[in-house]
C-alpha positions in Angstrom: -17.2 28.3 -16.6 -17.1 27.8 -12.8 -13.7 27.0 -11.4 -14.9 23.5 -10.3 -15.5 22.6 -14.0 -12.8 22.0 -16.6 -12.4 24.6 -19.3 -13.3 23.9 -22.9 -9.6 23.4 -23.8 -9.3 20.9 -20.9 -12.4 19.1 -22.0 -11.3 18.9 -25.6 -7.8 17.7 -24.8 -9.1 15.1 -22.4 -11.6 13.8 -24.9 -8.9 13.5 -27.5 -6.9 11.4 -25.0 -10.0 9.2 -24.5 -10.5 10.3 -20.9 -14.0 8.8 -20.1 -14.6 11.0 -17.0 -14.1 14.2 -19.1 -16.2 12.7 -21.9 -19.0 12.1 -19.5 -18.7 15.7 -18.2 -18.7 17.0 -21.7 -21.9 15.1 -22.5 -23.5 16.6 -19.4 -22.4 20.0 -20.6 -24.1 19.6 -24.0 -27.2 18.2 -22.4 -27.5 21.2 -20.1 -30.3 23.7 -20.8 -28.5 26.6 -19.2 -27.7 29.4 -21.8 -24.1 29.7 -20.5 -23.5 26.0 -20.9 -25.0 26.1 -24.4 -22.4 28.6 -25.4 -19.5 26.5 -24.0 -20.9 23.4 -25.5 -20.9 25.0 -29.0 -17.3 26.1 -28.5 -16.3 22.5 -27.5 -18.1 21.0 -30.5 -16.5 23.4 -32.9 -13.1 22.6 -31.4 -13.6 18.9 -31.8 -15.4 18.8 -35.1 -12.3 17.9 -37.2 -11.9 14.7 -35.0 -15.5 13.5 -35.7 -17.1 11.5 -38.5 -14.9 8.4 -38.5 -17.1 6.0 -36.5 -19.8 3.6 -37.7 -23.1 5.0 -36.5 -25.7 2.4 -35.8 -29.3 3.0 -34.7 -31.1 0.2 -32.8 -34.8 0.3 -32.2 -37.6 -2.2 -31.4 -40.7 -2.7 -29.5 -40.5 -2.8 -25.6 -39.5 -6.2 -24.4 -37.6 -7.1 -27.6 -34.3 -7.3 -25.7 -32.5 -4.2 -26.9 -30.3 -3.9 -23.8 -29.4 -7.7 -24.0 -28.7 -7.4 -27.7 -26.5 -4.3 -27.2 -24.6 -6.0 -24.4 -23.9 -9.0 -26.6 -23.2 -7.1 -29.8 -21.0 -4.6 -27.9 -19.0 -7.5 -26.5 -18.7 -9.1 -29.9 -17.3 -5.8 -31.3 -14.9 -5.4 -28.3 -13.6 -8.9 -29.1 -12.7 -7.6 -32.5 -10.8 -4.7 -30.9 -13.4 -2.1 -31.6 -14.0 0.7 -29.2 -17.7 0.9 -28.6 -19.9 3.7 -27.3 -23.5 3.1 -26.4 -25.8 6.1 -26.2 -28.8 4.5 -24.4 -32.0 6.6 -24.2 -34.3 5.9 -21.2 -37.9 7.0 -21.5 -38.9 9.9 -19.2 -42.0 9.8 -17.2 -44.7 12.1 -18.5 -45.8 12.8 -14.9 -42.5 13.3 -13.1 -40.1 13.9 -15.9 -37.8 11.3 -14.3 -36.2 8.3 -16.0 -34.6 5.1 -14.7 -31.2 5.4 -16.4 -30.5 1.7 -15.6 -28.8 0.7 -18.8 -25.4 0.1 -17.2 -27.1 -2.5 -14.9 -28.8 -4.2 -17.9 -25.6 -4.2 -19.9 -23.6 -5.7 -17.1 -20.8 -7.3 -19.2 -20.3 -4.3 -21.5 -20.3 -1.9 -18.5 -17.1 -3.6 -17.3 -15.4 -3.7 -20.7 -12.4 -1.4 -21.1 -13.2 -0.8 -24.7 -16.8 0.3 -24.1 -18.5 3.4 -22.8 -22.2 3.5 -21.9 -24.0 6.8 -21.5 -27.7 6.6 -20.5 -29.7 9.8 -21.1 -33.4 10.7 -20.5 -35.5 11.1 -23.6 -37.4 14.0 -21.9 -40.1 15.4 -24.3 -38.0 14.8 -27.4 -39.7 12.9 -30.2 -37.9 10.3 -32.2 -36.9 8.0 -29.4 -33.7 9.8 -28.9 -32.5 12.3 -26.3 -32.4 16.0 -27.0 -28.6 16.1 -27.5 -28.0 12.6 -28.9 -26.3 14.0 -32.0 -23.9 16.1 -30.0 -23.1 13.2 -27.7 -22.4 11.1 -30.8 -19.8 13.6 -32.1 -18.1 13.8 -28.7 -17.8 10.0 -28.6 -16.3 10.0 -32.1 -13.8 12.7 -31.1 -12.8 10.4 -28.2 -11.8 7.7 -30.7 -14.7 5.3 -30.5 -15.0 3.1 -33.6 -18.7 2.2 -33.3 -21.5 4.4 -31.9 -24.7 2.4 -31.0 -27.8 4.5 -30.4 -30.5 2.7 -28.5 -34.0 4.3 -28.8 -36.9 4.0 -26.4 -39.0 1.9 -28.7 -40.9 1.7 -31.9 -43.5 4.4 -32.6 -44.5 6.9 -35.3 -41.7 9.3 -34.4 -39.0 6.7 -33.9 -37.7 7.2 -37.4 -35.9 10.3 -36.3 -33.0 8.0 -35.3 -32.6 6.8 -38.8 -31.7 10.3 -39.9 -28.6 10.5 -37.7 -27.0 7.1 -38.3 -25.4 5.2 -41.2 -27.2 1.9 -40.4 -30.7 1.4 -39.0 -31.4 -1.9 -37.2 -35.0 -2.8 -36.2 -35.2 -5.6 -33.6 -38.4 -7.8 -33.6 -39.7 -10.5 -31.4 -40.4 -14.1 -32.6 -43.8 -15.7 -32.2 -45.5 -12.5 -31.0 -48.7 -13.3 -32.8 -48.9 -12.3 -36.5 -45.5 -10.7 -37.0 -46.6 -8.6 -40.0 -49.6 -7.1 -38.3 -49.2 -3.8 -36.5 -45.7 -3.2 -37.7 -45.1 0.4 -38.9 -44.5 0.4 -42.6 -42.5 3.6 -42.3 -40.1 2.0 -40.0 -39.6 -1.0 -42.1 -38.9 1.2 -45.2 -36.1 2.8 -43.3 -34.6 -0.4 -41.9 -31.3 -1.6 -43.3 -31.7 -4.9 -41.4 -34.7 -6.4 -39.6 -33.3 -8.7 -36.9 -35.5 -11.2 -35.1 -34.0 -11.3 -31.6 -34.2 -14.1 -29.0 -33.6 -16.8 -31.6 -32.6 -19.4 -29.0 -34.0 -22.3 -27.1 -37.7 -22.9 -27.7 -37.9 -19.7 -29.7 -35.5 -20.8 -32.4 -38.1 -22.2 -34.8 -40.5 -19.3 -34.3 -37.6 -16.8 -34.9 -36.6 -18.5 -38.2 -40.2 -18.5 -39.4 -40.5 -14.8 -38.5 -37.3 -14.1 -40.3 -38.7 -15.7 -43.5 -41.9 -13.6 -43.2 -40.0 -10.4 -42.9 -37.7 -11.3 -45.7 -40.8 -11.8 -47.9 -42.3 -8.6 -46.8 -39.2 -6.6 -47.6 -39.6 -7.5 -51.3 -42.7 -5.3 -51.5 -41.0 -2.2 -49.9 -38.9 0.4 -51.6 -35.4 0.5 -50.1 -33.8 3.8 -49.0 -30.8 3.3 -51.2 -30.8 1.6 -54.6 -27.5 -0.1 -53.9 -28.6 -1.8 -50.7 -31.3 -4.5 -50.4 -32.5 -4.6 -46.8 -32.1 -8.0 -45.1 -33.9 -10.0 -42.5 -31.8 -12.0 -40.0 -32.3 -13.9 -36.8 -30.0 -13.7 -33.8 -29.7 -14.0 -30.1 -28.3 -11.2 -27.9 -28.3 -13.7 -25.0 -26.2 -16.5 -26.6 -24.4 -14.4 -29.2 -25.7 -16.4 -32.2 -25.7 -14.3 -35.4 -23.9 -11.3 -33.9 -20.7 -11.8 -35.8 -22.6 -12.2 -39.0 -24.6 -9.0 -38.3 -21.3 -7.0 -38.0 -20.3 -8.4 -41.4 -23.6 -7.1 -42.8 -22.9 -3.7 -41.3 -19.5 -3.6 -42.9 -20.8 -4.7 -46.2 -23.5 -2.0 -46.1 -20.9 0.7 -45.5 -18.6 -0.5 -48.3 -21.5 -0.6 -50.8 -22.6 2.9 -49.9 -19.1 4.3 -50.0 -18.5 2.7 -53.4 -21.7 4.1 -54.7 -20.9 7.6 -53.4 -23.9 7.6 -51.2 -22.3 7.4 -47.8 -20.8 10.9 -47.7 -23.7 12.6 -49.3 -26.1 10.9 -46.8 -24.0 12.2 -43.9 -24.0 15.7 -45.5 -27.7 15.7 -45.9 -28.1 14.6 -42.3 -26.0 17.6 -41.1 -28.3 19.9 -43.1 -31.4 18.4 -41.5 -29.8 18.7 -38.1 -29.3 22.4 -38.8 -33.0 22.8 -39.5 -34.0 20.9 -36.4 -31.9 23.3 -34.4 -33.6 26.3 -36.0 -37.0 24.8 -35.2 -35.9 24.2 -31.6 -34.6 27.7 -31.1 -37.7 29.3 -32.7 -39.9 27.3 -30.3 -37.7 28.4 -27.3 -37.9 32.0 -28.4 -41.6 31.8 -28.8 -42.1 30.3 -25.4 -39.9 32.8 -23.7 -41.6 35.9 -25.3 -43.1 38.0 -22.5 -46.2 38.9 -24.6 -46.8 35.3 -25.4 -46.3 34.2 -21.8 -48.8 36.9 -20.7 -51.6 35.5 -22.8 -50.7 31.8 -23.3 -52.7 30.4 -20.4 -55.9 32.3 -21.3 -55.5 31.3 -25.0 -54.9 27.7 -24.1 -58.0 27.6 -21.9 -60.1 29.2 -24.7 -58.9 26.4 -27.1 -59.6 23.6 -24.7 -63.0 24.9 -23.8 -63.9 25.2 -27.4 -64.2 29.0 -27.4 -61.4 29.5 -29.9 -60.2 27.4 -32.9 -56.6 26.1 -32.5 -55.6 27.8 -35.8 -56.9 31.2 -34.7 -55.1 30.7 -31.3 -51.8 29.9 -33.1 -52.2 33.0 -35.3 -52.9 35.2 -32.3 -49.9 34.0 -30.3 -47.5 34.1 -33.3 -48.6 37.7 -34.0 -47.7 38.6 -30.5 -44.2 37.2 -31.0 -43.8 38.8 -34.4 -44.9 42.2 -33.1 -41.5 42.7 -31.4 -39.6 42.3 -34.7 
């Protein structure tokens, strides 16, 4: 590691002390795509693994404009008032054209950004599916090792691949808008089936009646869906990230959910299964990287792609050809 950067031991010791600057630098390290940084990041994660696993992991998703940042600002402040140390891993959507992202979550969570018990880390989603950043799981473990009690993972918005976040958290919260037309039309059944709670946000002012009606509609809809865990019946609630209404009750629901899963012996087995799936996602990522870096593949990739897009070659045949080039070196 360059002399200007702390060593793995210095990073690990600083994270254990709760040093936010070193935590931020460690997250930057695990997000780096440089091979040398990857090796150091794995050493750091291995060193800190015994200190992980104690935090409540909560995924928060919802359609654009639902008020995720306002909700997280209010919910985080509610948790801080209870003495909880809160880390927010906020994922900003990356531009498909420039690859850039706004990374403005600290500005949108203005109260929480100034709270001593809170840590906010925005990361670009890049090309990663699932509404999460490429190294969200690693960042979550680092925050746990730093002693945070609650990890809130904000995703970029609801979509078919958004359910990836549900596979790395204990509690999956879906935020919905009140009075946005027919609430039950256009909602992804797959996301609802993974939700532990559906929360109708912006239940304040003129929206209050609409939010309560939407809550009842979602509660009725949940009766027809199969829950993830037999011991937990998903709930529909209404709340306001702006005024704080319903946020204390939501935390009580989160705690009740954890107790029930622990008593049923599901909580630990669920986390173990998530670690196994994480391993396979890493294998898939490495295989893709190896494939893309293969010289024989690189030499023909452009021509093969052009043949596919022009209709001269079937995509399956193209895939077989390129994979055979990679396999030829083994």
